[in-house]
N, C-alpha and C positions, 0 to 999 in steps of 0.2 A: 308053548303052553296051550292047552285046550280050554275052551270056553263051553259052557251049556248051551244049549239050542236058545233058551231063554233070554241069555246075554246076547247072543246074535240077532235076535228079533228087536231089540233095542238100539241096533247100529243102523243109522241113516246111510244107506249105500245109495249113490247116485251115478248116473252116467254124466262125463264130462270130456272135452275136447283139450288136450295138451296144446296149448297155442304158443308157446315160448319155451326153449331148453336153453339155459345160460351156465357157463361154467361157475363153481361154487368155490373160490380158492380159500375161504376162510374155514372150510371143512377141514377136519383131521384127515379123513381118507377122501380119495378122489371121488367126486359127487357132482351131480347137477341140480341146479334150482329150477323147478318147473311152475310154469304158470297154467293153471287149468280153467277153462270156461266152463261153469256149471249153471250156464241158462240165466235169463233175467231175473228170476227170483234169488238165487244167491251170488250171482256175478262172477267174478274171476277170483281164484284161491291161489295160494302159493303152496309148494310141497318140495320135499327134498329127501332123499333116502337116509341122510345123516343128520338133518336139522330137526331139533326136538321142539321147535316151534312151528312146524307144519300146520297149516290150516285144514288140510285134506289128507287122505291117505290114498296112494296109488297103489293100486293091486297089480301084483305080478307073480309069476312062478318061476323057479329055475328052468332053463331050457336044456337039452340034451348036451351041450357043450359047457354049462354053467353059467350061461349068459341069462339075463333077466328078461322074460318075455311078458309084456303088458297083457292083461286081461282086457277084451273087447267085447261088446255086443256082436251078435252075428248078423244083425240088421241094423239099419241106421235109427237112431231114436233122438229126440230132442235132449240137448244138454240140460242137466238138472232133473231129468226124468228119475223117479225112485225105485227102488227094487221091491217087488210086492211079494 
């Protein structure tokens, strides 16, 4: 699905650090449950590739071998910092 730029402008994209990765045996497909630190303002949130109740969305792209490569900033920034 493609969205218009105006839709993208309304998305709150922030930097966080994955602090825990756990197996998620309840999922139909093999997946992990992630805990993400979004800084003092937003705290820790949980996410999963298969869990529709995720509190955050972790962004990644397919790598050359089909693996998922998580997107990361090129320099360190505080957790919770928004994208402008």
